[in-house]
N, C-alpha and C positions, 0 to 999 in steps of 0.2 A: 504494500500500500504506500501511496505517496506520502512522504513526510513522517511515516510511522516506523516503528522499530520492527524489524523482522524477527519473529520468534524462531529460536533455534531449537532443534530437537535435543533432548537430554543425551549427553554422551553415553555411548554403549558401555564403556568401562565403569562409569558412575552408576548406571542402572544395575549392572551386574553386582557391584559392590553392595548396593542397598539391598538387593535381593538376597545376597549371602548373609548380610547382617540380620535380615528378617528371619531367614531360615534358622540361623544360629540362635536367635532369641526364642523362636518357637521350640527348638530342640531343648534348650535349657529349661523352658517352662514344662515341657513334657517330662524331662528327667526329674525335675523337682516334684511334679505330681506323682510320678512313679515311686520316688523315694518316700513321699508322704504316705502313699498307699501301703508300701511294704512295712513301714514303721507302725502304721495303724494296725495292720494285720498281726504283727508280732505282739503288740500290746493287747490285742483282743483274743489271743490264744487262750489265756486262762478263763475268760468269759465264755468262749466257745466250749471249752472242756467242761466247765460247770454246767452249761446248758445241756450238753449231751449226756452228762452223768445223771442229771435229774430224770432222764427218761430211760435209763438202763435198769435192767433187772439186777438182783444181787449178784448173780453169777457173772454177768457181763462187767459189773463194776470191778470185781476183784480178779478178772481174767488176766493172764500173762501170756503173751504181750497184750497191751490194751487194745480194745476193739474200736475201730472207727465206724464200722458198719454193723448194725445190730437191729433187733426187732424192738421198736419203742414200746414202752409200757408206762403206766401211771402208778406203778408200785411205790416209787419214792414219794409221790404226793400223798398217796393213801397212808403210808407209814408216818408221814409228817403230820397229817391232820387228824389222826385217830390214835386212840389207845387200844391195845389189843392184848389178848391172853392166848396162851398156847393150848391147843386142844389135844386131848388124848386120842389115840388111834380110833377108838370106838365112836367118840363124839365127832371126830373128823369124817368118818365114813357116813355117819348119820346126817351130818350137815351137807355133805356132797350130794345126797339124794334129794335135798330140798329144791323146789322149783321157784320159790318166791324170793330168792336172794337177789339183792341189787348188785350192780357191776363192781362196786368197790368192795362189797362183802365177799364176792368171789375172788377178787384179787388177794384179799387177806387170807381167804381159805386156801388158795394155792400155796401160801407160805405156811400152812398148818396152823393158822391163827384165826381168832374170832374178834370182831370189833366190839368193844364194850363201852365206847364213849369217844368224845372228841378230845383232842390234845389241847395244850395251852398255846399253841402257835398263833392262832387267830387273836387270842387275847394279848399276847406279847406284841404282835404286829400293831394292834390297835393302840397299845401303850406307846409304841414308837411314834405312831402318827400324832397322838395327842401331845406328847412331850416335845417332839421335834418341831411341830407346827407352832406350839405356844412359845417356845424359846426363840424360834426364828422371828416370829412377828414382834416379840418384845425387843429382841436385839436390834432388828432393823429400825423399829420405831424410835427407840432411844438413841441409836446411832445416828439416825437422820436428824433429830433435833440437836444433838450434841455437835455433830459435824457442821450443821448450819451455823450454830453459835460460834464455833471456833473459826469458821471461814469468814463470817461477816462482821464480827465484833472484836474490838480490841480488849481482850481479857488479860488482866494482869497475870504474869507468869504463864502465858499460854504455852510456850515451848516446853516448860517443865511439866505442865499438866499433860500435854500430849505424850511426852516421853514416859510419864508415870503410867498412863493408860496403856501404852504399848508394852511396858515392862511386865504387865500382868500376863501377857501372852508368852513371855520368855520362860515362865515357870513350868516345869513339867508337871502334868496333872497328877502323876503317881506320888509326887512329893507331898502333896497336901491331902491325899485321900484319907489317911487316918485321922488327922485333926478335923476334917470336915465330917467324917463318920461320927466322931465323938460329939461334935457340935450338933449334928442333925439328930442324934439320939436324944440329946438334952432338950432340943426344941420341938421334938415330935415330927420332924420332917423326914425321918428315915422311912424308906419304902413308900414314898408319896409322889404323885405326879408333880405337885407344886415344888417339892424339893429339887427334883431334877430340872424342872423348867427354870427355876431361879439360878441354879448352878450353871447350866448351859448358857443362859443369857449373860451371866457375868463373864464367862470365858469367851463368848463370841463378841462381847461389846467392844473390846479393843480393836478387833478386825473391822467391825462395822463402822466405828467412829473414823478410823483412818481411811478406809475406802471411800466412805460417803463424803468426808471432808475433801478428798482429792477430786471427786466428781463435782462437788458444789463450787470448788475454787475455779473451775473452768466455765462456769456459767457467768456471763458478764453482769457486773453489778448494775450497769446502766438499765437493764430491764426492770429491776426492782425499783430503782430510783424513778423511772418513768411511771411505774404503777403508783408509787407514793405521791408523786406530783398530781396524778389523776384522782387522788382522794382515797386510795386503798390504805388500809391499815397494814402494819408490818405482817400480821398473821395472814391477812388476805393476799398480800403480795407473795408470801411464801407458798400458800396453797395454790394460787391461780397462775403464778409465774414460775417459781422455782421447782415446785413439785413435778409438773408435767415434763420439764426438761431434765429432771434428775431420774427419770424412770429407768434409764440405762444403768445407772449406778445402783439403784434400788434392786433391780433384777439380778445384777451380778452379785451384790452383797447377799441377797436372799439365797442364792444357790450355794455360795460358800458356807454361810451359816447353817443352812439346812443339811449340807453334807456332813459337817462336823457333828451336829446334834444327832443326825441319823446314824452315823457310824460309831459313835463314842462307845467304848467298851469298858474301860477301867471303872469309871464312876458308876455306870449301870450295874456292874458286877458287885461292887463293894457296898453301894448305898441302897440296894433293893434286894428283896427276897422273893416275894410272890406277887403282891398287889400291883406294884408299879414296874416290875421287871420288863425290860425292853427285849427286842428280838436278838441283838448282837450277842449277849452272853447266853442266850437260850439255844441258839442254833447249834453251836458246837457240842452241846450237852445231849443231843439226840442220840439215844442208845437203842439198840435193837436186841434181838435174841442172839446171844453168842458173839456179839461184836458191835462195831459201829455201823450205823446205817448211812453209808456214804451217799447213796441216792437220795435219801431223805434230807441230809444236810445240804446237798446240792440243790434240791428242790426248794428248801427254805431260803437259801442264799439267793436263788433266782427270784423268788417272790419278794424278797427283801430289796432286791435291786430295782424292781420295776417302778415303784413310786418315784424314786429319785430320777430315773430315766424320763418319766412322764413330765415331771416339773422342769427338768433341764430342757427337754424338747419343746415344751410350751414357751419357755423364755429364751429360746435360741436366738430369736431376732435381736433381742437386747444384748445378749451375751457377745455376739459377734462384734458389736460396737463397743461394748463395755471393756473388753480386754485391751483396748487401745487407750483407755481413760479418756474417752470420748468425745466427743460430742459436739460441744458448741465452740465455735471459734468467733473471736471478736472481729 
């Protein structure tokens, strides 16, 4: 064109170089993805083995070498959820002639046993749900208010207070088990839901305060100042401005606190007996006739794993953003 610049085609050497760089980047991404899949598979081997063991018969569980291919059975779940008694040969033959037996009764009968009632597993799992939920809600709520105060207000000795709160996390739980046991016996909190909820809340509070303070620090103060100028009170600004933007941090903190309260073993073993005992110290104590019921233990562990998986999966959208400490950029 007259007076205009003539567009020149991209040099072939440059185009080839760009193409090589693009292919190299795609190859690196593919290798990283493959490496991540391999690492995930390695870490999931125990979970896979637990899941398969839960559906094995007693003979398949103790077989040498271990069996990867087997006939699935619900024997482990029946043994986990029921109490059974051993039948004599005459009673066993009479029971086998009955036609009104349910499927789980026949599974027990195949082991030479009779179901006489339900086990305590469902009760222990319910205790875990009550205690873990109560302590997680309390820890997140108190941590949210404390984190907001430390983030937004000039508190005298704030650094020392934050370090003191963090130092409570440094103490191994087993060190204070006996003093807490004696204190709980004196206060009537031994073997109670409230006792474990208070204890787990205290141990989770340091993690909750520090995590939520970090998330709230990244929420610009200007948002709250604009709300205050518009006539909102400090509490209204907190609820309507800060809280919705802190959902990422709240979800992340909830998962971490829930996992600690859900998996805690030492306190649940030492501070409870029957009424408030949770699932973690109960599952390893599953005993069978003549030995340990590994299939029942695996079934109990699988059932214990499912609630945490559901909560984590439900909050996955917030967790993906929360691991980067998130969220809001000024």
